[in-house]
Steps between C-alpha positions, in 0.01 A plus 500: 500500500785750476273744316238478778770569760623803303148641466426454870833666589420800279152533647637474855765764438244731338267467797785561747601813309141626502469441874826678574406792273171532689690529828714788377435832668529838339753715675538872457789598276741774613337735249156427648628559853628843401208607280220345706200712595459352847154646551373326183670177604335527843162566337534184289611298803210632708245411232602134525518499880872490569607539863735773628770233536517465120704821482796303639514316167566829322764598755679171440483529121623860492759466778850605409401697193636850470222749445137504595398258776140385559291765673291325764290807580386549138447126457284485814292800386432324170430170674244662731328649196503160326353330807186710449442297184600169658308538828145477367235243584466404135873432468504304828209287374676449163822387670307246708291377207813444290675308779770752592630549853391805696777746583430721804638823349185712520431757773369349824168684490411322172631154583180347642280581202777407255567168670126424499487571125810285450345212697182515289711476186714226652190296589379537141839382375501197731143401413580527128806282552296241688230505230757458223668217687182301552370568153824373346517210746160362407481617140850553363371573151177691421384239247518228765276700729145360474375843606726694262224745409516630861867577463557877545710521181205383288241756611 
């Protein structure tokens, strides 16, 4: 009984450590704040759809350091360039299909077509989720499915 308690305690502590490690954020080091190419950082942030408000995170991380401070103008130039990659109909569809939330960071003249593409992908995601739910509800294991040869994984 004591051995079972010890094993469950070790497993619980391991899982708690893994969860806490997953919540850790990566902060910029002082060396990164000083040597950062803010245009490249902005490009990377734009390619993943970060909002202009995200720059405040860099200001907070690099505050109080002697030397080079974050350059908002260079970062914004890079971000605008990165948004050209992010703000495509294919990417909007992919984000919806994979179940991600839509972030309204794209230029206003593109928003309608991008939101339509996102909604098409989102509908595909939701219909796949519903299909998977009902398939697993009625036939939790493929070998218990009397119609297993119709299963899409066996085509």
